[in-house]
Structure formats: C-alpha cells, structure tokens
N, C-alpha and C positions, 0 to 999 in steps of 0.2 A: 659492799658485799657482792655486787655484780662482777667484781674483778675475779672472783673465784668460781663464777658460774660454769665456765667451760670444763673445769676439773670436776665439779660436782655433776655436771651432765654426763661426763664420761663414766663417772662412778655409777650413776643411775642406769646408764646403758649396760654396764657390766653386771649390775644386779637384776634389772628388769628385763633387759634385752629388747627385742622388737616384738611385743605381744601381738599375736595374730587375732585381731579383733576388727569387726566392722566399724568400730568407733575409733580406731587408730587414726590420728590426724592425717597421715599420708594417704590412707585408704579413703578418707573423706575428701581429700583434695582430688584423688583419682575419680571418685564418683562425681564431683563437681565438673571436672574436665569432660567426662563422658556425657553428662547431662547437657552441658552447653554445646558440645559437639553435635549431639543428636538434634538440637534445635537449629544449628547454623548450617551444617554441611549437607548439601544435596549433590548427588553424583552428576547431575546434568548442568550444574552451574558452570559458567565460563571460568577460565583460569584466573583472570584478574579478580573476579568476585570472590573466588575461593581464597586468594591471598589476603584480601581485605578482611574477609570473615575470620581467617586464621589470626590476623592481628587483633581483631575484636575479641577472639577467644583468649588470647594472651592478656589483654587489658582487663577483661572481666575476671579471669581466674586470679590474677595477681592482686588486683584491688580488693577482691572479696577475701582472699586468704590473709593479706596484710591486715585488713580492717578487723577481721574476726579474731585474729591472735591479739591484736592491740586491745580490743575490747575485753577479751578474757583476762589479760594482765591488768587492765585498768580495774576490772571488777575485783580481782584478787587484792589489789592495792587498797581498795575501800574496806576490805576485811581486816587486813593487817600487813605491814611490810614484809614480815617473814613468810606469810602465805604467798605473797607475790614472788618472793625470792625462790622458795622451794618449788612453787608451781611453775615458774619460768624455767628453772633448771630441769624439771621433768619434761616440760614441753621441748626444750632444746635437745634433750636426750633422744626425743623422737625424730629429730632431723638427722641424726648420725647413726652409723650402723657398724661400728667396729666389732661388737660381739657377734652379730649375725653373720658377718663376713668370715670371722675366725671360725665360728661353729660350722658353717657350710664347708669351708676349706678343710677343716679337720675331719669332718665326716667323710668327705670324698677321699681324703688321704688314707683314712682308716680302711675303707673298702678296698682301695688299691693294694694296700699292704696285705690285707687278708685274701688277695687275689679274687675278690668278688667284683669282677669287671662289669658284669651286667648291672649290679646295683650302683656302682660308681657312675656308669653312663646315665642311669636313670636320675641320680641325684644332681649330676652336673647339668642335666637338662633343665633343672629348676632355676639355674642362675645364668644360663646363656641362651641365646636365641638360635644358635646353629643346630644342625642335626647331630645327634649324639649316639645313635644306635650302632654305628660301625666304628666308633673311635677306639683306638688301642690305648694302652696305659700311658704312653707318651702324649698322645693327643688329648686324653682326659686331663692329664696334668697341665698341659699347655692351656687348655680352655679355662681351668680353674685359676692358674697363675695370672692369666691375662685379665680375668674378671676381677679378682681381688685387687690387682695393681690399678686397673682403671677406676675402681670404686674408692680407692684412697682419696681421689679428688672428689668425685661426686658424692660419696657417702660420708666423708669426714672433713676434709680440709675446706671445701667450699662452704658448707653450712657454718663451720666455726669462723671462717673468714668474714662472712657477712654478719654473723653475730657480733664480731669484734668491731665492725664499723657502724652497725645499725641496730644492735639488740636482737632479741628473739623474733620480733615480727619480720625483720629483714632475713633472718635465717630461714624462716618459713616461706618467705617470698621466694628465696632461692630454691627451697624444696619443691615449691609449686612449679617453678621454671623447669626443674629437672624432671618432675613427674609428667609435665606436658610433653617434653621432648621424648620421653620413653613411650608415650602413648600415641603421639601424632607426628613425631619428627622423623618420619621415614620417607625415603626417596622411592616410593612406589606410586602406582597409578592413583590410589585413593588419597594419599597424603602429600604428594610432591608439592602441590601449591598450598593446600590448606595448612600443612604443618611447617611451612617454610619459616614463618615468624617465630614459632616455638623453637625450632632448631637453631635459628640464628641467635635468638635470645639466650639459649643455653650455651652456645659457643662463646658469646660475649661474657656471660657471668662466670664461666670457668676459666677464662683466659689467664687472669692473674693467679688464682689458686693453683692451676696446673703447674705453673712455673715455680711457685713456692714449694709445691709438692716435690718437684724434681730436685730442688736444692736439699730438701729434707731427706729425700731418699739417698742422696750421695752421703750426707752426714751420717745417716743411719747405717749405711753400708760400711762406713769407716768404723763406727762404734761397735758394730756386730762382727767386724773382721771379715767382711765380705770384700769384694773388689770395688772400692769406691772410685778408683782411677778409671777403671773400665766402665763404671756406671756413668761417669761424666762424659767419657768418650762416646758411649752409645747414645746418650741423649743428644749430644751435638751432631752426631752422624745420622741418627735414625728417626728422631722424634717427628721431624717434619714429613716423614714418609707416610705417617698414619692418615687415613681419610678424615679423621677428626683433627682440628687444629690444636686440640688440647690433650686427648687421650694418649698420644704417643709419648708424652713426657714421662708419665708414670710407667708405662709399659717398657719403654726403652731403658729407663733408669733401673728398673727391677731386673730386666734381662741382662744388662751389663754387670750389675752387682752380683748376680748368681752365675754368670758365665754360661748362660743358656740362650737359645734362639727362640723367640716368640714370633707370631705371625705365621703365614703360610696358607694352605688351601683349606677353606671351610665350605660347608654345604648348608644352604638355607632352603628348605622345602625341596631338596634334591637338586638345587641349582648351585653350580660352582661359584665361589667368590674367593679370589686370592687377596690376602692381606699382606702388605709389605713386611719383610722380615725386620725384626728388632733384635739387636744383639748378635752374638756369634755363638755357634754351637761348640763351646769348649767342653761342656759337660752334657751328657745325655739327660734329657728331661726325665725326672723320676719323682715319686711321691715326696721325697725329702724337700724338694723345691717348693712344694705347697706350704709346708711348715715354715720354711725360711721366708717366704713371701709374707706370711702372717706375722712373723717376727718384725719384718721391715714395717708393715702396716702399723703394728702396735707401737713401735718406737717413733715413727713419724707422728702418730696421734699424740703421744706424750710430749714430744718436743714442741709441737705447735701449740698445745694447750699451755705449756710452761712459757713459751714465747709470748703468748697473749697476756698471761698473768704478769710477766716481767715488764712488758710495755705499759700495761695499765698501772702497775705500782710506781712506775717512773713519772707518771703525770699526776 
C-alpha cells in the first residue's frame, strides 16, 4: 500500500490543503527550532562557538523530528495497518504544498487582473521576503513566479524524494531541514555563523531534488506546449548564477519555458539586492505567467508522483 502513498498524499493536500493551525506539524517544527535557538544562541558568543551551537541545533531538531514521526507511525501500526497507512499519507501531505502555492498564485493573479495592485502587493508580501509596497504589475508577477518556481523543489519534490528513499519520517526530516534554513539560514549579523550548518544542510538535501525538478520542468514544458528547448538552454546557461546552488534550476527552467526573464533588483528593508537574471525577456511578464507557472508546478508534481509509483511497482 505504501507504493500509492505519494498519490494519496497529493489527494489529501488537494482536499485538506495546508490548515492554519498551531498544531500543524511544520508549525510545531518551527516552534521547536525557535525554542532551541533561544536556549543556544547568545549575541556575545564568539564565531566558532556559534557555528558549533548551530550544528547542535541541526542535530537536535532533526533527531527529535524524525523520532517523533517514527513513534506516531509506530503507534498507528499498533492500532491497525490501515490506520498507519492513512495516517502516514495525511502526515506526508503536510510536508508538501502544491495546493497552497497554487491558491496563493491564483489569488495574486486575480488581484492583478482586477487591477487591484495594492492588494496584490499586500498578498505577494505574504510569500516573499522582499519589499513589496512599490512593486508594479510586472514586478509582482516576477516575485510570484519566482516563489512558486523555487518552491517546486522545497515544497514538493524534495519531501516526496526523501519519502521515496526513507518513508514519511525522512520526508519530515527534510521538512525540518527546510524549516531551519528558512528561520536561521540567513547571511546577516545574527545568523551568519549560527545558521551556517542549517543553510549548508539545506543545500545538501536539495541538491539532487533540484536537478530532478529541472528535468521534470523541461518535460512539463514540452507537454504543456511551452518552450521546452529554451527551458533546457536557460537551465544550462543561468542556473549556476543563482546565489543558491539549487534554486536556480527551477527558476531558470520556468523562465526559459515561459520566455520571460526572472531575477533583477530587489529591496530588502530598503537595501538594494541584485539577483542574477534567469531566462530572456521574450515576453513581458504579466499575470498569465503566474497561471502558467502553476500549471508547470502541477504537472511536475503529478509526473514525479507517478514516477515514484512506477519505480515502486517495478520492485
């Protein structure tokens, strides 16, 4: 039955979505990270001590998360195998986020189409870290497309990849890695040293899934009759330009498929930050590209779930 779990998890995500609850497993992981950080990190600690304590944070969070999920599934197995199967599928659905990404993208697209730029700026501010108050339609679109593209890896392919090789506990271990990176993996004064282990761990865990995602984006572009050839070209030319060793693969792939240019000048707290360009500006960025990115995300999700199923059925 476990062979069908990724497809069932995607189904549960489509039905349940990402419930906003203090008891959501990812929220609990975030609370755990915050609690341990508050006990370990002190501003006056020397650099080397912060690095070691950051490594300790990673070890504590990962071991706690993996053990907790393993125990939950073990408990469900003592009740009934079907309880374990359904419960595990629901848990796995909490590690992926295709529905929430699609809903966020569609809501922003709808506000842009309605020419409600102020609300579109406000909503895109929920999913990006950059300043959004002065963004025009093109820049709101770019921010949304970049975020959805990047999260194809973090929010879908990586958790399913680690499920495929290690079950639901390993999928949650990945989710803990990604949550830590989003909380402490910043190159600022506070987290440069303490968050180094979390950031490097996230880079390592996403290395293979990012490249799988790139291949699936090219295939999806072909099936959707976008520009698959240009998607491949953009990945080869631009992916390595991204500051992340992994995020550029999805962003460059989507940019090439849609014939748009991503990257450019962003502002964070009023401070300029230039992100290398991905793709070429054959088409002006417009709200339709948000929907097209969601289509790519959905097809990539389906293709990977089917690939896992076929591999499992062959063994």
